[in-house]
C-alpha positions, -999 to +999 in steps of 0.1 A: +000+000+000+015+033-010+007+069-002+018+097-026+011+134-016+022+168-026+021+198-003+031+234-007+050+248+024+054+285+029+091+284+035+124+278+015+135+242+010+165+250+032+143+260+060+120+230+056+150+207+055+163+222+087+130+216+104+125+180+091+159+171+107+154+190+139+147+175+173+120+200+183+098+192+151+103+154+153+095+151+189+064+173+187+052+154+156+057+120+172+041+130+205+011+142+184+003+108+171-026+088+187-004+057+191+026+073+206+032+075+243+067+092+241+093+103+214+130+107+216+153+121+189+188+107+186+214+123+162+236+098+144+258+119+120+261+152+103+283+157+073+285+181+043+265+154+022+241+139+048+222+142+081+213+109+098+191+105+129+167+082+146+134+089+161+127+065+189+091+059+199+074+042+228+040+032+211+009+015+223+006-021+212-016-031+183-042-058+181-037-086+155-060-065+131-038-034+136-059-014+160-044+006+190-042-014+222-036+007+252-030-023+275+008-021+269+035-005+249+063-015+224+094+003+213+099+014+177+124+035+157+125+055+124+159+057+109+162+089+087+189+101+062+186+136+047+207+139+015+216+176+012+224+173-026+190+160-036+171+176-008+156+142-001+149+126+033+145+088+033+131+069+063+124+034+074+105+022+105+108-009+125+089-021+155+103-045+182+069-064+182+071-077+147+096-082+119+066-086+095+060-048+094+079-027+067+072+010+066+095+032+046+093+065+027+108+095+009+103+132+013+116+153-014+118+191-013+117+212-044+119+250-047+088+268-060+095+305-057+096+314-020+078+282-011+087+245-010+070+217-029+070+187-004+066+155-022+057+128+004+057+091-004+053+062+020+051+024+015+033+001+040+039-036+038+026-061+064+037-097+059+009-115+076-010-143+056-046-135+046-049-102+066-016-083+060-030-064+031-059-052+052-037-042+080-015-023+056-046-005+043-056+004+079-021+017+086-019+038+054-053+053+061-043+064+097-011+078+082-030+097+055-056+111+080-028+123+101-009+141+073-029+175+077-017+177+113+019+170+101+018+196+073+004+222+097+032+214+122+059+215+097+047+248+084+045+263+118+081+252+126+094+264+092+077+298+096+086+305+131+109+334+137 
């Protein structure tokens, strides 16, 4: 299951990139998700070519059908790499509860005058016989429904003085 979206952000690509790679934005974005209990940001490396970081989550467990189960928590991590040359952030997500979940995506930034065209792509793969595709659709729908909040937050951070 794939999501492809395009958004306009009222800030330059350099400013949007700085926000996408910032602790403040990533922690606030993670903590705003319904399934997240807490979020931590962990820088990995920063060079002329690339910024690498992790976003560590404590999330509520999920039922076998993918719904939130507040009876317990699991740890998860998104590993992110922002390529300065292509203005592209690639991420992958893994959850300690299952190696059958594969979430990954790309966020590309393109200049459009004084604004940024944010091309957002995410792929959801759940490798569980018979029901995996349905769970992937549920995850993609939840992700898609949350994107307006994420866009608003990104723009707030990118336009803050």
